[in-house]
C-alpha positions in Angstrom: 6.1 -32.5 -86.1 3.8 -30.4 -84.0 0.0 -30.2 -84.8 -1.6 -27.0 -83.6 -5.3 -27.2 -82.9 -7.2 -24.1 -81.9 -10.7 -22.9 -81.6 -11.9 -21.6 -84.1 10.1 7.5 -57.5 12.7 9.3 -54.9 10.8 12.2 -53.4 12.1 15.2 -51.4 10.7 16.5 -48.1 11.0 20.2 -47.3 10.9 21.0 -43.6 12.4 23.3 -40.9 13.7 20.3 -39.1 15.1 18.4 -42.0 17.4 16.1 -40.1 14.9 15.0 -37.6 12.1 14.5 -40.1 14.4 12.5 -42.4 15.4 10.2 -39.6 11.8 9.7 -38.6 10.8 8.9 -42.2 13.7 6.6 -42.7 13.0 4.8 -39.4 9.5 4.2 -40.5 10.6 2.8 -43.8 13.1 0.5 -42.1 10.5 -0.7 -39.6 8.0 -1.5 -42.4 10.7 -3.3 -44.4 11.6 -5.3 -41.3 8.0 -6.2 -40.6 7.5 -7.3 -44.2 10.5 -9.6 -44.1 9.4 -11.0 -40.8 5.9 -11.8 -42.2 7.5 -13.3 -45.3 9.6 -15.6 -43.1 6.6 -16.6 -41.0 4.1 -17.2 -43.7 6.3 -18.4 -46.5 5.7 -15.7 -49.2 6.0 -11.9 -49.6 2.9 -9.8 -49.7 1.8 -7.5 -52.5 4.4 -4.9 -53.7 3.5 -1.9 -55.8 4.9 -1.8 -59.3 7.4 0.8 -60.2 8.4 1.8 -63.8 10.8 -1.2 -63.7 10.3 -4.9 -63.8 7.4 -6.1 -61.5 8.3 -7.9 -58.2 8.8 -11.6 -58.6 9.0 -11.3 -62.4 10.4 -14.2 -64.2 10.1 -12.6 -67.7 8.8 -9.4 -69.2 8.6 -7.7 -72.6 8.2 -4.0 -73.2 9.2 -4.1 -76.9 11.8 -1.3 -76.3 14.3 -3.3 -78.2 12.4 -2.0 -81.3 11.4 -5.6 -82.2 9.7 -8.6 -80.7 12.8 -10.5 -79.8 12.0 -10.5 -76.0 9.3 -13.1 -76.6 12.0 -15.6 -77.6 14.1 -15.1 -74.4 16.7 -16.5 -73.5 17.3 -16.4 -77.3 16.4 -13.5 -79.6 14.8 -15.7 -82.3 13.5 -19.2 -83.0 17.0 -20.9 -82.6 18.5 -22.8 -79.8 16.8 -22.9 -76.4 14.2 -20.2 -77.1 11.5 -19.9 -74.4 8.7 -18.5 -76.5 7.6 -18.0 -80.1 5.6 -15.9 -82.5 3.2 -17.8 -84.6 1.2 -16.1 -87.5 -1.4 -17.9 -89.5 -3.7 -16.8 -92.3 -3.5 -13.0 -93.0 -1.6 -11.9 -89.9 1.3 -9.7 -88.9 3.1 -8.9 -85.7 5.6 -6.0 -85.5 7.0 -3.6 -83.0 5.3 -0.2 -83.5 5.5 3.4 -82.2 1.8 4.1 -83.0 0.8 3.7 -79.4 2.8 2.7 -76.3 1.8 2.1 -72.7 5.3 2.9 -71.6 8.4 3.9 -73.5 8.1 4.3 -77.3 7.2 0.8 -78.5 4.4 -1.7 -78.3 3.5 -4.8 -80.3 1.1 -4.2 -83.1 -1.0 -7.3 -84.0 -3.0 -7.1 -87.2 -5.3 -9.7 -88.8 -7.7 -9.7 -91.8 -10.6 -12.1 -91.6 -11.5 -14.6 -92.6 -8.6 -16.3 -94.2 -9.1 -20.0 -94.9 -10.7 -20.2 -92.4 -9.0 -18.1 -89.6 -6.3 -15.5 -89.2 -4.2 -15.3 -86.0 -1.2 -13.7 -84.3 0.0 -15.6 -81.2 2.8 -14.4 -79.0 3.8 -17.4 -77.0 5.7 -18.0 -73.7 6.2 -21.6 -72.4 9.5 -21.5 -70.6 8.1 -20.1 -67.3 5.0 -22.3 -67.3 7.1 -25.4 -67.7 9.1 -24.6 -64.6 6.4 -23.1 -62.3 3.0 -24.7 -62.1 1.4 -21.6 -60.6 2.0 -18.1 -62.1 0.6 -14.7 -62.7 0.4 -13.3 -66.2 -0.2 -9.7 -67.1 -0.5 -7.7 -70.3 -1.7 -4.2 -71.3 -4.0 -3.9 -74.3 -5.0 -1.0 -76.6 -8.1 -1.4 -78.9 -8.3 1.4 -81.4 -11.8 0.5 -82.5 -14.7 -1.9 -81.9 -15.1 -5.1 -83.9 -17.9 -7.6 -83.9 -16.8 -11.3 -84.1 -18.9 -13.8 -86.1 -17.9 -16.7 -84.0 -14.9 -16.1 -81.8 -12.1 -13.5 -81.1 -9.4 -15.0 -79.0 -7.0 -12.5 -77.4 -5.3 -14.6 -74.7 -5.0 -18.3 -74.0 -3.3 -21.2 -72.3 -2.6 -24.4 -74.3 -1.3 -27.8 -73.4 0.9 -30.0 -75.7 1.0 -33.8 -75.5 1.6 -36.8 -77.8 -1.1 -38.3 -79.8 0.0 -41.4 -81.7 3.6 -40.2 -81.4 2.7 -36.7 -82.7 3.0 -33.6 -80.5 -0.4 -32.0 -80.5 -1.2 -28.6 -78.9 -4.7 -27.8 -77.8 -6.2 -24.7 -76.1 -7.5 -25.3 -72.5 -8.6 -21.8 -71.4 -9.1 -18.8 -73.7 -10.1 -15.2 -73.1 -12.5 -14.2 -75.8 -14.2 -10.9 -77.0 -17.9 -10.6 -77.7 -20.1 -7.7 -78.8 -23.4 -6.6 -77.3 -26.4 -5.5 -79.4 -25.4 -1.9 -78.6 -21.9 -2.4 -80.0 -20.0 -2.5 -76.8 -17.4 -5.3 -76.6 -16.5 -7.3 -73.5 -14.7 -10.4 -72.4 -15.9 -13.9 -71.7 -13.9 -16.9 -70.6 -14.0 -20.4 -72.2 -12.9 -23.7 -70.9 -12.2 -25.2 -74.4 -11.3 -28.6 -72.9 -14.8 -29.1 -71.6 -16.5 -26.7 -74.0 -17.8 -24.5 -71.1 -18.3 -20.8 -71.4 -18.1 -18.4 -68.4 -20.0 -15.1 -68.9 -19.8 -11.9 -66.8 -22.9 -11.2 -64.7 -25.4 -9.6 -67.1 -26.1 -6.7 -64.6 -22.4 -5.9 -64.2 -20.6 -6.5 -67.5 -17.3 -4.6 -67.7 -16.8 -3.2 -71.2 -13.5 -3.2 -73.0 -12.4 0.4 -73.3 -11.7 1.8 -76.8 -8.8 4.2 -77.4 -7.1 3.8 -74.0 -4.7 1.3 -72.5 -6.2 -1.2 -70.0 -4.7 -4.2 -68.1 -5.6 -7.9 -68.0 -4.0 -10.0 -65.3 -4.5 -13.7 -64.7 -3.5 -16.4 -62.2 -3.2 -19.8 -63.8 -2.5 -23.0 -61.9 -1.4 -25.7 -64.4 -2.8 -29.0 -63.1 -4.2 -32.1 -64.6 -5.8 -33.6 -61.5 -8.8 -31.4 -61.3 -7.1 -29.0 -58.9 -6.4 -26.2 -61.5 -7.4 -22.6 -61.1 -7.9 -19.7 -63.5 -8.5 -16.1 -62.2 -8.9 -13.1 -64.5 -8.8 -9.4 -63.6 -9.5 -6.4 -65.9 -8.0 -3.2 -64.6 -7.8 -4.7 -61.1 -11.5 -5.9 -61.1 -11.8 -9.6 -60.8 -14.0 -11.1 -63.5 -13.6 -14.8 -62.7 -12.0 -17.2 -60.3 -12.6 -20.7 -61.7 -11.3 -23.5 -59.4 -11.0 -27.2 -59.3 -10.7 -27.7 -63.1 -8.2 -29.4 -65.4 -5.8 -26.8 -66.9 -3.5 -29.2 -68.9 -3.3 -32.7 -70.2 -2.2 -35.4 -67.7 0.9 -36.1 -70.0 1.1 -32.5 -71.2 2.6 -29.1 -70.5 1.3 -25.5 -70.3 2.0 -22.5 -72.6 0.6 -19.0 -72.5 0.0 -16.7 -75.5 -1.3 -13.2 -76.2 -3.3 -13.2 -79.4 -5.3 -11.5 -82.1 -7.0 -14.5 -83.5 -10.5 -14.9 -85.2 -12.4 -16.6 -87.9 -14.4 -13.4 -88.8 -14.7 -9.8 -87.6 -16.6 -6.7 -88.7 -14.7 -4.6 -89.8 -12.7 -7.5 -91.3 -9.3 -6.1 -90.6 -8.5 -5.7 -86.9 -5.4 -4.2 -85.2 -4.8 -4.3 -81.5 -1.7 -3.3 -79.5 -0.1 -5.0 -76.5 2.6 -3.7 -74.2 4.4 -4.4 -70.8 3.7 -8.2 -70.7 5.0 -10.0 -67.7 5.0 -13.4 -66.0 5.6 -13.5 -62.2 5.5 -15.7 -59.1 3.6 -12.8 -57.4 0.6 -10.8 -58.1 1.6 -8.2 -60.7 0.4 -4.7 -59.9 0.8 -3.4 -63.4 -2.5 -1.5 -63.1 -1.4 0.2 -59.9 -0.4 3.5 -61.5 -4.1 4.2 -62.2 -5.9 2.1 -59.7 -5.8 1.0 -56.0 -2.7 -1.0 -55.1 -4.4 -2.9 -52.3 -4.4 -6.4 -54.0 -4.0 -9.9 -52.9 -0.9 -12.1 -53.1 -0.8 -15.9 -53.4 2.1 -18.1 -52.3 3.5 -19.8 -55.4 5.0 -23.3 -55.1 8.2 -23.5 -57.3 8.3 -27.1 -58.5 
């Protein structure tokens, strides 16, 4: 039994000297590639690579919902049977479906709808744990679309990491870090970060709060180091802008694991029914440049130990 506890491109070059120009361009590409490999060999990890329309570099798992359902979240299975590496958990008044209402790429995204409150919370949680159980340091990325603003009464959790361990022989799963939505007096909504394990809240600087955009896709990317010795790290970027880099913290139980989920989960919202969409989720050993098509691709890369 498991007890779940949660807070509440190819391009063409036209030139009169086509052969010479092509060789020159190709030579430059080869030289850059060789230099990249040399640096990787010397320093132990590859640098930042811009994302194409395919799978991000270093990706261990991704979900674009182009199967027309949410089966990618269960990979390597297509549902909650056998060795499935993730799950979809709905509670209260909540639904999760593939939808063609909006899409960041392709035709489909995941449509997450809740109606609040519902004795006492409603939540959709799209989980992945397979990757986090194999790699203690990973990058996580997802694209969000908020059609409208909502004001939470208490909390509105849209992303989290949990840790499961045994308590008196019973598997118990608790949130450690959660990405939450709050509303300002003017109605704008924005993120804050919570360390639920120590009941600590991390706000954005008051003079530089980055609002959540309404009616357009935006990206959230995170680095999470799963550690129980006080050496954990959590970094969050919104559309390539870093909001937090929290270091030297516990990010799991000493006898527990780590799991990541993308959520629409709250105890109360105004308006009471809230739908958000998510697309192009990915987990990688390298920094994911999923915002690169609209923003600068000059980002950092962190060497990831594969233990």
